[in-house]
DRENDO-1510 file (C-alpha; in Angstrom, 1 decimal, always signed):
<recs>
REC; n; res; u; v; w
REC; 1; MET; -6.7; -10.9; +172.4 .
REC; 2; ILE; -6.0; -11.8; +169.2 .
REC; 3; SER; -5.9; -14.5; +166.5 .
REC; 4; GLU; -5.6; -15.2; +162.8 .
REC; 5; VAL; -6.9; -16.2; +159.5 .
REC; 6; GLY; -5.9; -16.4; +155.7 .
REC; 7; ARG; -5.3; -18.2; +152.4 .
REC; 8; SER; -3.5; -17.8; +149.1 .
REC; 9; ARG; -3.4; -19.8; +145.9 .
REC; 10; PHE; -1.5; -19.7; +142.6 .
REC; 11; TYR; -3.0; -20.8; +139.3 .
REC; 12; TRP; -2.0; -23.8; +137.1 .
REC; 13; PRO; -2.2; -21.5; +134.0 .
REC; 14; VAL; +0.6; -19.4; +135.4 .
REC; 15; VAL; +2.7; -22.5; +136.1 .
REC; 16; PHE; +2.0; -23.8; +132.5 .
REC; 17; LEU; +3.1; -20.5; +130.9 .
REC; 18; CYS; +6.2; -20.4; +133.1 .
REC; 19; ALA; +7.1; -23.9; +132.0 .
REC; 20; LEU; +6.7; -22.9; +128.3 .
REC; 21; SER; +9.0; -19.9; +128.8 .
REC; 22; GLY; +11.8; -22.1; +130.1 .
REC; 23; LEU; +11.9; -20.8; +133.6 .
REC; 24; THR; +14.0; -23.0; +135.8 .
REC; 25; SER; +12.5; -22.1; +139.2 .
REC; 26; LEU; +8.8; -22.8; +139.7 .
REC; 27; SER; +9.0; -21.7; +143.3 .
REC; 28; THR; +10.0; -18.1; +142.3 .
REC; 29; VAL; +6.9; -17.8; +140.1 .
REC; 30; ALA; +4.7; -19.3; +142.7 .
REC; 31; GLN; +5.8; -16.9; +145.4 .
REC; 32; GLN; +5.3; -13.9; +143.1 .
REC; 33; SER; +1.8; -15.2; +142.3 .
REC; 34; LEU; +0.7; -15.3; +146.0 .
REC; 35; SER; -2.5; -13.4; +146.8 .
REC; 36; CYS; -3.9; -12.9; +150.3 .
REC; 37; SER; -6.8; -11.3; +152.1 .
REC; 38; ALA; -6.7; -10.0; +155.6 .
REC; 39; GLN; -8.9; -7.9; +157.9 .
REC; 40; THR; -7.2; -5.2; +159.9 .
REC; 41; ALA; -8.3; -3.2; +162.9 .
REC; 42; PHE; -6.6; -0.1; +161.6 .
REC; 43; PRO; -8.5; +2.3; +159.3 .
REC; 44; GLY; -6.7; +2.9; +156.0 .
REC; 45; ALA; -4.3; +0.0; +156.5 .
REC; 46; PRO; -3.2; -1.7; +153.2 .
REC; 47; GLN; -5.5; -4.5; +152.1 .
REC; 48; PRO; -4.0; -7.5; +150.2 .
REC; 49; ALA; -5.8; -8.7; +147.1 .
REC; 50; GLN; -8.9; -10.9; +147.5 .
REC; 51; ILE; -8.5; -14.7; +147.2 .
REC; 52; PRO; -10.1; -15.8; +143.9 .
REC; 53; ALA; -13.2; -17.9; +144.3 .
REC; 54; SER; -11.8; -20.7; +142.2 .
REC; 55; ALA; -8.8; -21.0; +144.5 .
REC; 56; ALA; -11.0; -21.1; +147.5 .
REC; 57; ASN; -13.2; -23.8; +146.0 .
REC; 58; ASP; -10.1; -25.8; +145.1 .
REC; 59; SER; -8.8; -25.6; +148.7 .
REC; 60; GLN; -12.1; -26.9; +150.0 .
REC; 61; VAL; -12.1; -29.8; +147.6 .
REC; 62; THR; -8.5; -30.9; +148.4 .
REC; 63; GLY; -8.9; -30.3; +152.1 .
REC; 64; ALA; -5.8; -28.2; +152.3 .
REC; 65; ALA; -5.8; -25.2; +154.6 .
REC; 66; ALA; -4.1; -21.8; +154.4 .
REC; 67; ILE; -2.7; -18.9; +156.4 .
REC; 68; THR; -2.4; -15.5; +154.8 .
REC; 69; GLY; -2.2; -12.0; +156.0 .
REC; 70; THR; -0.4; -8.7; +156.2 .
REC; 71; VAL; +2.5; -7.4; +158.4 .
REC; 72; LEU; +2.3; -3.8; +159.5 .
REC; 73; ASP; +4.3; -1.5; +161.8 .
REC; 74; THR; +2.7; +0.7; +164.5 .
REC; 75; ASN; +2.3; +3.5; +162.0 .
REC; 76; HIS; +0.1; +1.2; +160.0 .
REC; 77; ASP; +2.6; +1.1; +157.2 .
REC; 78; VAL; +3.4; -2.3; +155.6 .
REC; 79; LEU; +6.6; -4.2; +156.5 .
REC; 80; HIS; +8.4; -5.6; +153.4 .
REC; 81; GLY; +10.8; -8.5; +154.0 .
REC; 82; ALA; +9.5; -9.5; +157.4 .
REC; 83; ARG; +10.4; -13.2; +158.0 .
REC; 84; VAL; +7.2; -15.3; +158.5 .
REC; 85; THR; +7.4; -18.9; +159.7 .
REC; 86; VAL; +4.8; -21.6; +160.3 .
REC; 87; THR; +5.7; -24.7; +162.3 .
REC; 88; ALA; +3.4; -27.7; +162.4 .
REC; 89; GLN; +2.9; -29.2; +165.9 .
REC; 90; SER; +2.5; -32.9; +165.0 .
REC; 91; SER; +5.2; -33.2; +162.4 .
REC; 92; SER; +7.5; -30.2; +163.2 .
REC; 93; ALA; +7.4; -29.3; +159.5 .
REC; 94; ILE; +8.6; -25.7; +159.0 .
REC; 95; ARG; +7.8; -23.3; +156.2 .
REC; 96; THR; +9.3; -19.8; +155.9 .
REC; 97; LEU; +8.9; -16.9; +153.6 .
REC; 98; GLU; +9.3; -13.1; +153.5 .
REC; 99; SER; +6.4; -10.6; +153.4 .
REC; 100; GLY; +6.0; -9.0; +150.0 .
REC; 101; SER; +6.1; -5.4; +148.9 .
REC; 102; ASN; +2.6; -4.8; +150.4 .
REC; 103; GLY; +3.4; -6.7; +153.6 .
REC; 104; GLU; +1.5; -9.7; +152.4 .
REC; 105; PHE; +2.4; -13.3; +153.1 .
REC; 106; GLY; +0.7; -16.6; +152.4 .
REC; 107; PHE; +1.1; -20.3; +153.2 .
REC; 108; THR; -1.1; -22.7; +151.2 .
REC; 109; GLY; -1.5; -26.4; +151.0 .
REC; 110; LEU; -1.2; -26.8; +154.7 .
REC; 111; PRO; -2.6; -30.1; +156.2 .
REC; 112; PRO; -4.9; -29.9; +159.1 .
REC; 113; ASP; -2.9; -29.3; +162.3 .
REC; 114; THR; -2.0; -26.8; +165.0 .
REC; 115; TYR; +0.6; -24.4; +163.7 .
REC; 116; GLN; +2.8; -21.8; +165.4 .
REC; 117; LEU; +3.0; -18.6; +163.4 .
REC; 118; THR; +6.2; -16.5; +164.0 .
REC; 119; VAL; +6.8; -13.1; +162.5 .
REC; 120; THR; +10.2; -11.3; +162.9 .
REC; 121; ALA; +11.8; -8.2; +161.4 .
REC; 122; PRO; +15.1; -6.4; +162.2 .
REC; 123; ARG; +14.9; -4.2; +165.3 .
REC; 124; MET; +11.2; -5.2; +165.8 .
REC; 125; ASN; +9.5; -7.3; +168.4 .
REC; 126; THR; +8.8; -10.9; +167.5 .
REC; 127; PHE; +5.2; -12.1; +167.3 .
REC; 128; THR; +4.3; -15.7; +167.9 .
REC; 129; SER; +0.8; -17.3; +168.1 .
REC; 130; GLN; -0.7; -20.8; +167.7 .
REC; 131; ILE; -3.4; -21.4; +165.0 .
REC; 132; LEU; -5.6; -24.5; +164.7 .
REC; 133; LEU; -6.4; -25.3; +161.1 .
REC; 134; HIS; -9.1; -27.6; +159.9 .
REC; 135; GLY; -9.3; -29.1; +156.4 .
REC; 136; GLY; -10.2; -26.5; +153.7 .
REC; 137; GLU; -10.0; -23.7; +156.3 .
REC; 138; THR; -8.5; -20.2; +155.7 .
REC; 139; ARG; -7.1; -18.0; +158.4 .
REC; 140; LEU; -6.8; -14.3; +157.7 .
REC; 141; VAL; -4.2; -12.5; +159.8 .
REC; 142; SER; -3.1; -8.9; +160.3 .
REC; 143; VAL; +0.1; -8.7; +162.4 .
REC; 144; THR; +1.4; -5.4; +163.8 .
REC; 145; LEU; +5.0; -5.3; +165.0 .
REC; 146; SER; +6.5; -2.5; +167.1 .
REC; 147; VAL; +10.0; -1.3; +167.4 .
REC; 148; PHE; +11.9; -3.6; +169.9 .
REC; 149; GLY; +10.8; -2.7; +173.4 .
REC; 150; GLY; +7.3; -1.7; +172.4 .
REC; 151; VAL; +4.0; -3.6; +172.0 .
REC; 152; THR; +3.3; -6.3; +169.4 .
REC; 153; SER; -0.2; -7.1; +168.4 .
REC; 154; VAL; -2.2; -9.3; +166.0 .
REC; 155; THR; -5.7; -8.8; +164.7 .
REC; 156; VAL; -7.7; -12.0; +164.1 .
REC; 157; SER; -10.8; -12.4; +162.1 .
REC; 158; GLY; -12.8; -15.6; +162.8 .
REC; 159; ASN; -15.5; -17.2; +164.7 .
REC; 160; LYS; -15.1; -16.4; +168.4 .
REC; 161; GLU; -16.6; -19.7; +169.5 .
REC; 162; GLU; -14.2; -21.6; +167.3 .
REC; 163; LEU; -11.2; -19.6; +168.5 .
REC; 164; ALA; -12.2; -20.3; +172.1 .
REC; 165; GLU; -12.6; -24.0; +171.4 .
REC; 166; GLN; -9.1; -23.9; +169.9 .
REC; 167; GLN; -7.7; -22.6; +173.2 .
REC; 168; VAL; -9.2; -25.6; +175.0 .
REC; 169; GLN; -7.6; -28.0; +172.5 .
REC; 170; ILE; -4.3; -26.4; +172.9 .
REC; 171; ALA; -4.6; -26.5; +176.7 .
REC; 172; VAL; -5.4; -30.2; +177.1 .
REC; 173; GLY; -2.5; -31.1; +174.9 .
REC; 174; GLN; +0.0; -29.6; +177.4 .
REC; 175; ARG; +1.4; -32.1; +179.8 .
REC; 176; ILE; +4.6; -32.0; +181.9 .
REC; 177; GLY; +6.7; -34.9; +180.8 .
REC; 178; GLY; +3.8; -35.9; +178.6 .
REC; 179; ILE; +1.9; -37.1; +181.7 .
REC; 180; LEU; +1.1; -34.4; +184.3 .
REC; 181; PRO; -1.6; -31.8; +183.2 .
REC; 182; ASN; -0.4; -28.3; +182.6 .
REC; 183; PHE; -3.8; -27.1; +181.2 .
REC; 184; TYR; -3.7; -23.6; +182.8 .
REC; 185; SER; -0.4; -22.3; +181.4 .
REC; 186; SER; -0.7; -20.3; +178.3 .
REC; 187; TYR; +2.5; -19.7; +176.2 .
REC; 188; ASP; +0.8; -17.4; +173.8 .
REC; 189; TRP; +0.6; -13.9; +175.2 .
REC; 190; ASN; -1.9; -13.0; +172.5 .
REC; 191; ALA; -4.2; -16.0; +173.0 .
REC; 192; PRO; -7.8; -15.1; +172.5 .
REC; 193; PRO; -10.1; -15.5; +175.5 .
REC; 194; MET; -12.3; -18.5; +176.3 .
REC; 195; GLY; -16.0; -18.1; +176.7 .
REC; 196; ALA; -17.9; -19.4; +179.7 .
REC; 197; LYS; -18.6; -22.7; +178.0 .
REC; 198; GLN; -14.9; -23.3; +177.4 .
REC; 199; LYS; -13.9; -22.3; +180.9 .
REC; 200; LEU; -16.3; -24.7; +182.4 .
REC; 201; LYS; -15.3; -27.4; +179.9 .
REC; 202; LEU; -11.6; -27.1; +180.7 .
REC; 203; SER; -12.3; -27.1; +184.5 .
REC; 204; PHE; -14.3; -30.4; +184.1 .
REC; 205; ARG; -11.5; -31.8; +182.0 .
REC; 206; GLU; -9.0; -31.0; +184.8 .
REC; 207; ILE; -11.2; -32.6; +187.4 .
REC; 208; ILE; -11.8; -35.9; +185.6 .
REC; 209; ASP; -8.2; -36.2; +184.3 .
REC; 210; PRO; -6.8; -39.6; +185.3 .
REC; 211; VAL; -3.7; -38.0; +186.8 .
REC; 212; SER; -5.9; -35.7; +188.9 .
REC; 213; LEU; -7.9; -38.7; +190.2 .
REC; 214; LEU; -4.6; -40.6; +191.0 .
REC; 215; THR; -3.2; -37.6; +192.8 .
REC; 216; THR; -6.4; -37.4; +194.9 .
REC; 217; ALA; -6.0; -41.1; +195.7 .
REC; 218; GLY; -2.4; -40.5; +196.7 .
REC; 219; ALA; -3.2; -37.6; +198.9 .
REC; 220; ALA; -5.9; -39.6; +200.7 .
REC; 221; GLY; -3.3; -42.3; +201.3 .
REC; 222; VAL; -0.9; -39.9; +202.9 .
REC; 223; GLN; -3.6; -38.6; +205.1 .
REC; 224; GLN; -4.5; -42.1; +206.1 .
REC; 225; TYR; -0.9; -42.8; +207.0 .
REC; 226; LYS; -0.6; -39.6; +209.0 .
REC; 227; ASN; -4.1; -40.1; +210.5 .
REC; 228; THR; -5.2; -36.7; +209.2 .
REC; 229; PHE; -8.9; -36.2; +210.0 .
REC; 230; SER; -8.6; -38.7; +212.8 .
REC; 231; ASP; -12.4; -38.8; +213.2 .
REC; 232; TYR; -12.6; -40.7; +210.0 .
REC; 233; GLY; -10.8; -43.6; +211.6 .
REC; 234; GLY; -8.7; -46.2; +209.8 .
REC; 235; GLY; -9.2; -49.1; +207.4 .
REC; 236; VAL; -11.0; -49.1; +204.1 .
REC; 237; GLY; -13.8; -47.0; +205.5 .
REC; 238; GLY; -11.5; -44.3; +206.7 .
REC; 239; TYR; -9.6; -44.2; +203.5 .
REC; 240; GLY; -12.8; -43.9; +201.5 .
REC; 241; LYS; -13.9; -40.9; +203.5 .
REC; 242; ARG; -10.5; -39.2; +203.1 .
REC; 243; TYR; -10.7; -39.9; +199.3 .
REC; 244; VAL; -14.1; -38.4; +199.0 .
REC; 245; THR; -13.0; -35.4; +201.1 .
REC; 246; ASN; -10.0; -34.7; +198.8 .
REC; 247; PHE; -12.1; -35.2; +195.7 .
REC; 248; ALA; -14.7; -32.8; +196.9 .
REC; 249; ASP; -11.9; -30.2; +197.7 .
REC; 250; ASN; -10.6; -30.6; +194.2 .
REC; 251; VAL; -14.0; -30.3; +192.5 .
REC; 252; THR; -15.1; -27.2; +194.3 .
REC; 253; GLY; -11.7; -25.5; +194.1 .
REC; 254; VAL; -11.2; -26.1; +190.4 .
REC; 255; LEU; -14.8; -25.6; +189.3 .
REC; 256; LEU; -15.3; -22.4; +191.2 .
REC; 257; SER; -11.9; -20.7; +190.7 .
REC; 258; ARG; -11.3; -21.8; +187.1 .
REC; 259; GLY; -14.8; -22.2; +185.7 .
REC; 260; VAL; -17.7; -20.5; +187.6 .
REC; 261; TYR; -16.2; -17.3; +188.9 .
REC; 262; PRO; -14.0; -16.6; +185.8 .
REC; 263; SER; -17.3; -16.9; +183.7 .
REC; 264; ILE; -19.1; -14.5; +186.1 .
REC; 265; PHE; -16.3; -11.9; +186.3 .
REC; 266; HIS; -15.1; -12.4; +182.7 .
REC; 267; GLN; -11.6; -13.2; +183.8 .
REC; 268; ASP; -9.1; -15.6; +182.2 .
REC; 269; PRO; -8.2; -18.5; +184.5 .
REC; 270; ARG; -4.9; -19.2; +182.7 .
REC; 271; TYR; -1.4; -18.2; +183.8 .
REC; 272; PHE; +0.3; -16.3; +180.9 .
REC; 273; TYR; +3.9; -17.2; +180.6 .
REC; 274; LYS; +6.2; -14.1; +180.6 .
REC; 275; GLY; +9.5; -15.6; +179.8 .
REC; 276; THR; +11.4; -12.3; +179.4 .
REC; 277; GLY; +13.0; -9.8; +181.7 .
REC; 278; SER; +15.1; -10.2; +184.8 .
REC; 279; ILE; +14.6; -13.1; +187.2 .
REC; 280; HIS; +13.4; -10.6; +189.8 .
REC; 281; SER; +10.7; -9.1; +187.5 .
REC; 282; ARG; +9.5; -12.6; +186.4 .
REC; 283; MET; +9.3; -13.7; +190.1 .
REC; 284; LEU; +7.2; -10.6; +191.0 .
REC; 285; TYR; +5.0; -11.2; +187.9 .
REC; 286; ALA; +4.4; -14.9; +188.8 .
REC; 287; LEU; +3.6; -14.2; +192.5 .
REC; 288; SER; +1.3; -11.3; +191.6 .
REC; 289; ALA; -0.7; -13.5; +189.2 .
REC; 290; ALA; -2.2; -15.2; +192.2 .
REC; 291; VAL; -4.1; -12.0; +193.0 .
REC; 292; ILE; -4.1; -10.2; +189.6 .
REC; 293; ALA; -5.8; -11.7; +186.5 .
REC; 294; ARG; -6.2; -10.8; +182.9 .
REC; 295; GLY; -9.8; -10.0; +182.0 .
REC; 296; ASP; -11.4; -11.3; +178.8 .
REC; 297; ASP; -11.1; -7.7; +177.5 .
REC; 298; GLY; -7.3; -7.9; +177.9 .
REC; 299; ARG; -7.1; -5.6; +181.0 .
REC; 300; TRP; -5.5; -6.6; +184.2 .
REC; 301; LYS; -7.6; -6.5; +187.4 .
REC; 302; PRO; -7.8; -8.1; +190.9 .
REC; 303; ASN; -8.1; -11.8; +190.6 .
REC; 304; TYR; -11.6; -12.0; +192.1 .
REC; 305; SER; -12.1; -15.4; +190.5 .
REC; 306; HIS; -9.3; -17.3; +192.2 .
REC; 307; LEU; -9.6; -15.5; +195.5 .
REC; 308; LEU; -13.3; -16.1; +195.8 .
REC; 309; GLY; -13.0; -19.6; +194.4 .
REC; 310; THR; -10.4; -20.6; +196.9 .
REC; 311; PHE; -12.2; -19.2; +199.9 .
REC; 312; SER; -15.6; -20.4; +198.7 .
REC; 313; ALA; -14.2; -23.9; +198.4 .
REC; 314; ALA; -12.8; -23.6; +201.9 .
REC; 315; ALA; -16.1; -22.5; +203.3 .
REC; 316; ILE; -18.0; -25.3; +201.5 .
REC; 317; SER; -15.6; -27.9; +203.0 .
REC; 318; ASN; -17.3; -27.1; +206.4 .
REC; 319; LEU; -20.2; -29.2; +205.1 .
REC; 320; TYR; -18.2; -32.4; +204.9 .
REC; 321; TYR; -15.1; -32.0; +207.1 .
REC; 322; PRO; -15.2; -33.7; +210.5 .
REC; 323; ASP; -16.6; -31.5; +213.3 .
REC; 324; SER; -13.1; -31.0; +214.8 .
REC; 325; ASP; -11.8; -29.6; +211.5 .
REC; 326; ARG; -14.6; -27.1; +210.8 .
REC; 327; GLY; -14.9; -23.4; +211.7 .
REC; 328; ALA; -13.9; -19.9; +210.5 .
REC; 329; SER; -10.3; -20.4; +211.4 .
REC; 330; SER; -10.2; -23.5; +209.2 .
REC; 331; VAL; -11.8; -21.6; +206.3 .
REC; 332; LEU; -9.2; -18.7; +206.7 .
REC; 333; PHE; -6.3; -21.1; +206.9 .
REC; 334; ASN; -7.4; -23.2; +203.9 .
REC; 335; GLY; -8.1; -20.1; +201.8 .
REC; 336; LEU; -4.8; -18.5; +202.5 .
REC; 337; ALA; -3.0; -21.9; +201.9 .
REC; 338; GLY; -4.8; -22.2; +198.5 .
REC; 339; THR; -3.7; -18.7; +197.5 .
REC; 340; GLY; -0.1; -19.4; +198.6 .
REC; 341; MET; -0.1; -22.7; +196.6 .
REC; 342; SER; -1.3; -20.8; +193.6 .
REC; 343; ALA; +1.6; -18.4; +193.8 .
REC; 344; PHE; +4.1; -21.2; +194.2 .
REC; 345; ARG; +2.6; -23.0; +191.1 .
REC; 346; ASN; +3.0; -19.8; +189.2 .
REC; 347; LEU; +6.7; -19.7; +190.0 .
REC; 348; LEU; +7.0; -23.3; +188.7 .
REC; 349; ARG; +5.0; -22.3; +185.6 .
REC; 350; GLU; +7.3; -19.4; +184.9 .
REC; 351; PHE; +10.7; -21.0; +185.6 .
REC; 352; VAL; +10.3; -24.8; +185.3 .
REC; 353; PHE; +7.2; -26.3; +183.7 .
REC; 354; LYS; +7.7; -24.9; +180.1 .
REC; 355; ARG; +10.9; -26.8; +179.4 .
REC; 356; PHE; +9.2; -30.1; +180.2 .
REC; 357; THR; +5.7; -29.4; +178.8 .
REC; 358; SER; +4.7; -31.2; +175.6 .
REC; 359; HIS; +3.4; -29.1; +172.7 .
REC; 360; ALA; +4.7; -25.9; +174.4 .
REC; 361; PRO; +5.9; -23.4; +171.7 .
REC; 362; LYS; +9.5; -22.4; +171.5 .
REC; 363; VAL; +10.5; -18.9; +172.8 .
REC; 364; TYR; +12.0; -16.7; +170.1 .
</recs>
């Protein structure tokens, strides 16, 4: 799991000297004057120059943020000439440069926003990741690209709590058609994990979302029309009972399978969009995600969180369902139905939802 940090500045004295010497291109001098600092997980990996204190202080005063770092290959050698792009989420502003002779890159003067960082190089895998920048903040990034067909990774230095909160902010901004929540789809394969606090926070956000509440009301209306849970009767009283039943189902299902159990088992409740490979391989991946989950350590393991959450919610429903709809068979049926619905939603996430989801990054 991985994220990013960095900053670079150039100095007005350099600009002034360049102006006196009659240079016609200020941008060329500025780019040659970039300096960046990145932490890397690889011993002996090249280290960019440190950011001068005066530049850091100036960035904090102006409120501008920065992203700097280093691009390496899997042999821990620097990659010169890699194409590095940052795209702002709110304004769609795009800035692009090439990594320097030491693999360094740097973007300064960035306004606070969520940015997509993309790194490409010939015959190498493409790296993309989202970075939330606050005013005066610096993100230091060390990206490792493999030969096409291998593994791409990024090492992030930063506060884990802050990175986890960033993932929540990214999630709640994702809506299908700008309306329907798509909180549990991650389009960043290298997204850092969320902590227990963030998992619970996102599950509560899903439960109280106005669209979720309206969906619950609609489901209760359909049940009223079809006379589901006939023991509840009709009229306003019957509808109220059906609404409470559906709301309780949603609360227990979401809270347990996406908040409580993922925190206990240290598993990520999100679906990680694959987006590459054959249709058959993507279908198998989407279906398997209902029973296999990524752990907070990055390893894949049985999806205890969702399975236990689904069946636990089905068991708890015995406390408030009508007597005629209780029992072990009802728990088994509802648990299996919940697992099947999860697999179906994953297929939609893999093949449909992304193209209609607001703030979803482009696939490169």
